[in-house]
C-alpha atoms as an extended CHARMM CRD file, in Angstrom:
* protein
*
        92  EXT
         1         1  MET       CA            130.5560000000     -134.0450000000      -66.7100000000  PROA      1               0.0000000000
         2         2  VAL       CA            129.6030000000     -137.3420000000      -68.3590000000  PROA      2               0.0000000000
         3         3  ARG       CA            132.9710000000     -138.8610000000      -67.4270000000  PROA      3               0.0000000000
         4         4  LEU       CA            132.4110000000     -137.9690000000      -63.7970000000  PROA      4               0.0000000000
         5         5  PHE       CA            128.9610000000     -139.5350000000      -63.9430000000  PROA      5               0.0000000000
         6         6  VAL       CA            130.3290000000     -142.7090000000      -65.5620000000  PROA      6               0.0000000000
         7         7  LEU       CA            133.0340000000     -142.9050000000      -62.9130000000  PROA      7               0.0000000000
         8         8  SER       CA            130.4450000000     -142.6270000000      -60.1570000000  PROA      8               0.0000000000
         9         9  LEU       CA            128.4250000000     -145.4130000000      -61.7930000000  PROA      9               0.0000000000
        10        10  VAL       CA            131.4960000000     -147.6120000000      -62.0190000000  PROA      10              0.0000000000
        11        11  LEU       CA            132.1540000000     -147.0580000000      -58.3360000000  PROA      11              0.0000000000
        12        12  ALA       CA            128.5170000000     -147.7630000000      -57.5640000000  PROA      12              0.0000000000
        13        13  GLY       CA            128.9220000000     -150.9600000000      -59.5300000000  PROA      13              0.0000000000
        14        14  PHE       CA            131.1800000000     -152.2750000000      -56.8040000000  PROA      14              0.0000000000
        15        15  ILE       CA            128.2360000000     -152.0740000000      -54.4340000000  PROA      15              0.0000000000
        16        16  TRP       CA            125.2550000000     -153.3590000000      -56.3780000000  PROA      16              0.0000000000
        17        17  ALA       CA            126.1660000000     -154.6310000000      -59.8480000000  PROA      17              0.0000000000
        18        18  ASP       CA            128.3610000000     -157.1490000000      -61.5530000000  PROA      18              0.0000000000
        19        19  LYS       CA            128.7360000000     -155.3250000000      -64.8940000000  PROA      19              0.0000000000
        20        20  VAL       CA            128.6260000000     -151.7750000000      -66.2010000000  PROA      20              0.0000000000
        21        21  PHE       CA            128.3010000000     -151.1210000000      -69.9380000000  PROA      21              0.0000000000
        22        22  VAL       CA            128.9040000000     -147.8020000000      -71.7010000000  PROA      22              0.0000000000
        23        23  ILE       CA            127.2940000000     -147.9010000000      -75.1350000000  PROA      23              0.0000000000
        24        24  ASP       CA            127.3970000000     -145.5130000000      -78.0780000000  PROA      24              0.0000000000
        25        25  VAL       CA            123.9280000000     -145.4180000000      -79.6950000000  PROA      25              0.0000000000
        26        26  GLU       CA            123.7070000000     -144.1710000000      -83.2820000000  PROA      26              0.0000000000
        27        27  GLY       CA            120.3530000000     -142.9990000000      -84.5860000000  PROA      27              0.0000000000
        28        28  MET       CA            118.9660000000     -141.1290000000      -81.5690000000  PROA      28              0.0000000000
        29        29  TYR       CA            117.6680000000     -137.7670000000      -82.8190000000  PROA      29              0.0000000000
        30        30  CYS       CA            114.5850000000     -136.7820000000      -80.8520000000  PROA      30              0.0000000000
        31        31  LYS       CA            113.5170000000     -136.6910000000      -77.2040000000  PROA      31              0.0000000000
        32        32  MET       CA            111.6420000000     -139.9940000000      -77.5170000000  PROA      32              0.0000000000
        33        33  CYS       CA            114.6740000000     -141.9310000000      -78.7720000000  PROA      33              0.0000000000
        34        34  PRO       CA            116.3590000000     -142.3000000000      -75.3550000000  PROA      34              0.0000000000
        35        35  VAL       CA            113.0130000000     -143.3700000000      -73.9040000000  PROA      35              0.0000000000
        36        36  ALA       CA            112.6960000000     -146.1520000000      -76.5020000000  PROA      36              0.0000000000
        37        37  VAL       CA            116.2910000000     -147.2860000000      -75.9910000000  PROA      37              0.0000000000
        38        38  LYS       CA            115.9420000000     -147.2790000000      -72.2040000000  PROA      38              0.0000000000
        39        39  LYS       CA            112.7060000000     -149.2550000000      -72.3460000000  PROA      39              0.0000000000
        40        40  ALA       CA            114.1700000000     -151.8770000000      -74.6990000000  PROA      40              0.0000000000
        41        41  ILE       CA            117.3040000000     -152.4140000000      -72.6060000000  PROA      41              0.0000000000
        42        42  GLY       CA            115.3790000000     -152.3200000000      -69.3240000000  PROA      42              0.0000000000
        43        43  GLN       CA            113.2030000000     -155.2450000000      -70.4170000000  PROA      43              0.0000000000
        44        44  LEU       CA            116.2020000000     -157.5660000000      -70.5400000000  PROA      44              0.0000000000
        45        45  GLU       CA            116.4540000000     -159.9840000000      -67.6490000000  PROA      45              0.0000000000
        46        46  GLY       CA            119.2620000000     -159.0470000000      -65.2760000000  PROA      46              0.0000000000
        47        47  VAL       CA            119.4080000000     -155.3560000000      -66.1620000000  PROA      47              0.0000000000
        48        48  LYS       CA            119.2650000000     -153.3160000000      -62.9640000000  PROA      48              0.0000000000
        49        49  TRP       CA            119.5090000000     -149.7240000000      -64.2310000000  PROA      49              0.0000000000
        50        50  VAL       CA            119.6190000000     -147.9100000000      -67.5930000000  PROA      50              0.0000000000
        51        51  LYS       CA            120.1230000000     -144.2860000000      -68.5770000000  PROA      51              0.0000000000
        52        52  ALA       CA            120.1540000000     -143.1320000000      -72.2150000000  PROA      52              0.0000000000
        53        53  TYR       CA            121.4030000000     -139.6780000000      -73.1970000000  PROA      53              0.0000000000
        54        54  LEU       CA            120.3180000000     -137.8360000000      -76.3280000000  PROA      54              0.0000000000
        55        55  ASP       CA            122.9800000000     -135.1120000000      -76.1320000000  PROA      55              0.0000000000
        56        56  ASN       CA            125.9570000000     -137.4850000000      -76.4170000000  PROA      56              0.0000000000
        57        57  LYS       CA            124.0320000000     -140.4530000000      -77.8950000000  PROA      57              0.0000000000
        58        58  MET       CA            125.1210000000     -142.8620000000      -75.1820000000  PROA      58              0.0000000000
        59        59  ALA       CA            123.5420000000     -145.3700000000      -72.8460000000  PROA      59              0.0000000000
        60        60  ILE       CA            124.8770000000     -146.6040000000      -69.5210000000  PROA      60              0.0000000000
        61        61  VAL       CA            123.6910000000     -149.9790000000      -68.2760000000  PROA      61              0.0000000000
        62        62  ILE       CA            124.2160000000     -151.5960000000      -64.8860000000  PROA      62              0.0000000000
        63        63  ALA       CA            123.4740000000     -155.3040000000      -64.9540000000  PROA      63              0.0000000000
        64        64  GLU       CA            123.9920000000     -158.6490000000      -63.2970000000  PROA      64              0.0000000000
        65        65  GLU       CA            126.8860000000     -160.8800000000      -64.3030000000  PROA      65              0.0000000000
        66        66  GLY       CA            124.8490000000     -163.0340000000      -66.7000000000  PROA      66              0.0000000000
        67        67  VAL       CA            123.8530000000     -160.1750000000      -68.9990000000  PROA      67              0.0000000000
        68        68  ASP       CA            125.6490000000     -160.3260000000      -72.3540000000  PROA      68              0.0000000000
        69        69  GLY       CA            126.5340000000     -157.1530000000      -74.2160000000  PROA      69              0.0000000000
        70        70  LYS       CA            125.3470000000     -158.7280000000      -77.4730000000  PROA      70              0.0000000000
        71        71  ASP       CA            121.8560000000     -159.0300000000      -76.0030000000  PROA      71              0.0000000000
        72        72  ILE       CA            121.8830000000     -155.3390000000      -75.1090000000  PROA      72              0.0000000000
        73        73  LEU       CA            122.9350000000     -154.4180000000      -78.6490000000  PROA      73              0.0000000000
        74        74  LYS       CA            120.1490000000     -156.5950000000      -80.1110000000  PROA      74              0.0000000000
        75        75  ALA       CA            117.5960000000     -154.8960000000      -77.8420000000  PROA      75              0.0000000000
        76        76  ILE       CA            118.8220000000     -151.4790000000      -79.0030000000  PROA      76              0.0000000000
        77        77  SER       CA            118.4670000000     -152.4830000000      -82.6660000000  PROA      77              0.0000000000
        78        78  LYS       CA            114.9590000000     -153.8390000000      -82.1230000000  PROA      78              0.0000000000
        79        79  ALA       CA            113.8760000000     -150.5980000000      -80.4090000000  PROA      79              0.0000000000
        80        80  GLY       CA            114.0610000000     -148.6860000000      -83.6830000000  PROA      80              0.0000000000
        81        81  ASN       CA            116.5530000000     -147.5080000000      -86.2510000000  PROA      81              0.0000000000
        82        82  TYR       CA            119.4130000000     -147.5750000000      -83.7280000000  PROA      82              0.0000000000
        83        83  LYS       CA            122.8410000000     -149.1590000000      -83.7670000000  PROA      83              0.0000000000
        84        84  GLY       CA            124.7570000000     -149.7220000000      -80.5530000000  PROA      84              0.0000000000
        85        85  LYS       CA            128.4790000000     -150.1330000000      -80.0010000000  PROA      85              0.0000000000
        86        86  ILE       CA            129.9250000000     -151.0750000000      -76.6230000000  PROA      86              0.0000000000
        87        87  LEU       CA            132.5720000000     -148.5230000000      -75.7020000000  PROA      87              0.0000000000
        88        88  ASP       CA            133.4140000000     -149.9810000000      -72.3120000000  PROA      88              0.0000000000
        89        89  GLU       CA            132.4450000000     -152.9770000000      -70.2100000000  PROA      89              0.0000000000
        90        90  LYS       CA            133.5700000000     -153.4570000000      -66.6110000000  PROA      90              0.0000000000
        91        91  GLU       CA            133.0150000000     -156.5770000000      -64.5430000000  PROA      91              0.0000000000
        92        92  PHE       CA            133.1070000000     -156.5470000000      -60.7620000000  PROA      92              0.0000000000
């Protein structure tokens, strides 16, 4: 199910984004964790859309071309006791 969702986001990226990031987020354990991660990433300039998932501990980010994955990972770390790892990054 998640793979289908990621595929649809990648296809949507052709229409309205320059980059799509799929990020593994360690340290998310409660229902508020994805909220904190989403808020931290969403505050970055150039980020258009964010969804964080507790069940598979992942975040999907759609952003403009100038957004650097390292900045996303820093935002995740600053949000709490989380560690992010970019699993996939697609540029369009």
